[in-house]
C-alpha positions, -999 to 999 in steps of 0.1 A, spaced: -224 -598 -182 -256 -599 -206 -266 -566 -229 -302 -570 -228 -324 -589 -206 -362 -604 -212 -392 -619 -204 -392 -653 -217 -429 -668 -201 -456 -655 -180 -484 -678 -162 -509 -668 -132 -537 -684 -112 -569 -673 -120 -577 -646 -89 -609 -653 -68 -618 -634 -38 -607 -665 -17 -593 -699 -27 -601 -720 6 -591 -752 -18 -551 -748 -11 -523 -734 8 -501 -700 -3 -474 -728 -15 -497 -747 -37 -510 -715 -50 -474 -704 -65 -468 -738 -76 -498 -737 -100 -484 -703 -116 -447 -719 -116 -459 -750 -129 -475 -731 -157 -448 -707 -171 -426 -739 -168 -447 -757 -190 -452 -728 -213 -415 -721 -215 -403 -757 -217 -375 -750 -190 -373 -768 -160 -354 -753 -129 -330 -778 -123 -313 -772 -157 -323 -734 -168 -330 -720 -137 -302 -704 -119 -318 -677 -96 -353 -672 -82 -366 -647 -69 -396 -646 -48 -425 -615 -31 -449 -623 -4 -449 -607 26 -449 -625 63 -479 -603 81 -503 -618 45 -486 -650 54 -489 -653 86 -455 -671 90 -422 -654 98 -403 -656 68 -429 -663 46 -406 -677 17 -399 -704 38 -433 -721 28 -423 -720 -9 -384 -727 -15 -390 -761 -23 -420 -750 -59 -395 -726 -65 -367 -746 -67 -350 -723 -36 -338 -761 -21 -297 -756 -18 -300 -732 -47 -303 -696 -48 -334 -678 -38 -346 -650 -29 -374 -622 -13 -387 -593 -13 -410 -582 11 -424 -556 -17 -442 -554 -46 -437 -580 -75 -428 -547 -100 -396 -550 -76 -386 -587 -79 -384 -579 -117 -369 -548 -114 -338 -569 -86 -344 -602 -112 -331 -573 -146 -300 -561 -119 -284 -597 -115 -290 -602 -146 -273 -577 -165 -245 -582 -136 -235 -616 -151 -243 -631 -121 -274 -656 -134 -286 -660 -170 -319 -669 -160 -344 -659 -135 -382 -675 -121 -398 -642 -108 -426 -654 -84 -450 -630 -62 -481 -649 -44 -505 -638 -20 -540 -648 0 -552 -621 13 -584 -640 24 -559 -653 55 -564 -625 76 -577 -584 76 -561 -559 54 -571 -537 79 -547 -549 105 -522 -556 84 -519 -526 71 -518 -507 102 -485 -523 109 -471 -503 81 -471 -470 99 -445 -461 129 -454 -479 164 -452 -445 181 -473 -420 164 -489 -433 132 -501 -466 141 -518 -458 173 -540 -437 154 -553 -465 138 -544 -453 102 -544 -482 77 -535 -479 37 -574 -467 29 -576 -441 56 -543 -425 42 -552 -426 10 -586 -407 18 -566 -379 31 -544 -383 -5 -570 -384 -20 -585 -351 -8 -551 -337 -11 -553 -346 -48 -589 -333 -55 -590 -300 -36 -551 -289 -56 -562 -301 -86 -603 -290 -84 -611 -329 -92 -644 -345 -89 -658 -379 -76 -675 -381 -109 -641 -374 -126 -625 -404 -98 -659 -424 -106 -648 -430 -145 -618 -446 -141 -639 -476 -115 -663 -474 -147 -634 -477 -172 -619 -505 -154 -640 -528 -145 -658 -527 -179 -623 -536 -198 -623 -563 -173 -646 -585 -187 -626 -589 -211 -600 -604 -187 -607 -643 -179 -584 -641 -148 -599 -620 -127 -635 -618 -103 -647 -584 -103 -656 -567 -133 -690 -553 -152 -710 -525 -166 -719 -498 -141 -732 -464 -146 -716 -428 -129 -747 -429 -109 -738 -468 -93 -701 -459 -87 -711 -429 -72 -738 -445 -53 -713 -472 -36 -713 -468 2 -687 -450 18 -661 -460 32 -634 -436 38 -640 -402 24 -640 -400 -8 -632 -431 -14 -659 -451 -16 -663 -493 -15 -659 -494 -56 -632 -475 -51 -608 -499 -36 -595 -528 -54 -611 -562 -38 -592 -588 -17 -578 -613 -39 -562 -646 -39 -537 -655 -63 -502 -657 -78 -480 -646 -109 -448 -659 -123 -428 -647 -149 -391 -664 -160 -365 -633 -167 -329 -645 -189 -301 -631 -202 -302 -619 -242 -286 -655 -254 -305 -672 -234 -337 -661 -243 -333 -661 -281 -330 -699 -277 -362 -701 -255 -388 -677 -275 -391 -663 -308 -410 -636 -288 -392 -623 -264 -404 -590 -244 -373 -573 -234 -364 -551 -202 -360 -514 -217 -358 -496 -187 -362 -500 -148 -363 -472 -117 -375 -468 -86 -379 -448 -62 -386 -440 -15 -405 -414 -8 -406 -402 29 -426 -423 53 -446 -398 77 -475 -386 56 -462 -355 69 -437 -350 55 -448 -350 21 -477 -334 -4 -498 -361 -9 -508 -344 -40 -479 -348 -56 -457 -382 -65 -422 -373 -61 -409 -413 -54 -430 -420 -90 -414 -394 -111 -382 -400 -100 -386 -437 -106 -403 -430 -143 -375 -406 -150 -347 -435 -141 -369 -462 -164 -374 -439 -190 -337 -428 -194 -325 -460 -196 -352 -466 -222 -342 -438 -240 -376 -425 -242 -379 -387 -243 -415 -380 -247 -438 -407 -229 -470 -395 -239 -466 -401 -276 -440 -433 -273 -459 -455 -248 -483 -478 -263 -499 -492 -234 -500 -488 -195 -504 -511 -167 -503 -494 -135 -513 -501 -101 -543 -485 -89 -550 -500 -59 -578 -467 -51 -594 -453 -80 -578 -419 -76 -545 -433 -80 -546 -439 -116 -552 -404 -124 -525 -394 -98 -501 -419 -111 -504 -411 -147 -486 -377 -138 -461 -395 -122 -455 -412 -152 -454 -385 -171 -480 -386 -189 -496 -356 -186 -491 -327 -167 -500 -321 -124 -541 -321 -129 -543 -334 -163 -548 -365 -154 -588 -365 -151 -600 -350 -183 -577 -369 -204 -594 -399 -187 -630 -383 -188 -622 -376 -228 -613 -415 -232 -578 -407 -244 -567 -441 -216 -600 -459 -226 -597 -491 -244 -597 -484 -276 -581 -447 -267 -546 -432 -277 -531 -440 -248 -551 -475 -234 -545 -476 -200 -551 -507 -177 -567 -528 -199 -571 -559 -178 -587 -546 -157 -561 -532 -131 -562 -543 -92 -597 -527 -94 -608 -560 -110 -587 -583 -79 -555 -588 -81 -537 -595 -48 -515 -570 -29 -477 -582 -33 -490 -600 -67 -500 -568 -85 -469 -551 -97 -455 -588 -111 -491 -589 -128 -491 -554 -142 -455 -565 -159 -475 -603 -170 -503 -581 -188 -478 -556 -205 -457 -580 -212 -491 -605 -233 -499 -576 -251 -463 -568 -263 -464 -609 -276 -499 -597 -292 -516 -629 -268 -535 -611 -243 -568 -622 -260 -599 -603 -258 -582 -577 -242 -555 -572 -269 -555 -538 -273 -537 -536 -312 -499 -532 -319 -477 -526 -287 -447 -520 -293 -441 -505 -255 -450 -504 -226 -450 -495 -193 -458 -511 -160 -457 -495 -124 -462 -509 -91 -458 -501 -54 -457 -502 -20 -465 -488 15 -491 -465 19 -503 -438 -7 -473 -452 -28 -447 -447 -4 -423 -472 -29 -426 -470 -65 -408 -487 -93 -415 -479 -134 -402 -510 -157 -403 -501 -195 -409 -530 -221 -404 -536 -256 -406 -558 -285 -372 -545 -299 
């Protein structure tokens, strides 16, 4: 068994609104070839396991990983698929290496959102007897959550708009994303309402892209790189399926996942011990709610922290210095991208979006409507 697991290489494609020039296997191969080149590893000699993250409905093909089996090195070899957020691929790969079953794993997430309609795809996540017939999708469900969150803790639309302004400004430093710019509060609040209180600028845009990372046992990692990024802790948890069975202003699953990850990483005071957070802001209000779920602050306190600059690029705890999902990162790929961005920060290789000396970082991803399934990864330099 390996005592520790490390990320030894990360790669991502440019995220674009539409990539008609490639199919999703070719898109996946872009990221895979880059990460193999950067690490000097080969699928045949070094990789003994592959974990892919994709979804049949987004890819328009039953058993969607069939289309990428060859490019990920899964032909007649071990390859496993998760139809979930990419952060869960890291969680699953970590377990496989810690168990001693595998020594070196290639993790991949890919999605071409441009191939279909997000509202139709997301509607299928709801149960077919009751909720689906109402026409619910992730945006309308998120609107219910945002309304409950704002009402319970007296949070204003202006405070939530601060997240949009911060993250899209951060994104101007990130060459991989496509939704970026410097905006005023008035511009954010003038954005068209899609599902009250959620406006167009509050929603992560449709994007095409892929991310690949290589993870290895401690012995293998130290042979591959002198800058390993260690997986310090992992945690995952599902919440109830029906929206009516949950208090949407809380995030039980995230709190549970974070507690698991912090316990494994021996983190007692996350706000003081963590240097950076990359989280999945599929909708702008979620950055505030997820920060509370991660234990960075108490319930209802994240809005004030954000407005005071605590989470800004040069703040005490930078949150989404990459621009986050609002900058344009595909669904399913989102969590793996959060892990990749956190790893680059720890390695000091984040370019213009490097926030300084990062020793401990937290990456968070989620699947399902209103953060039904949550996954937390704690990464460290040592």
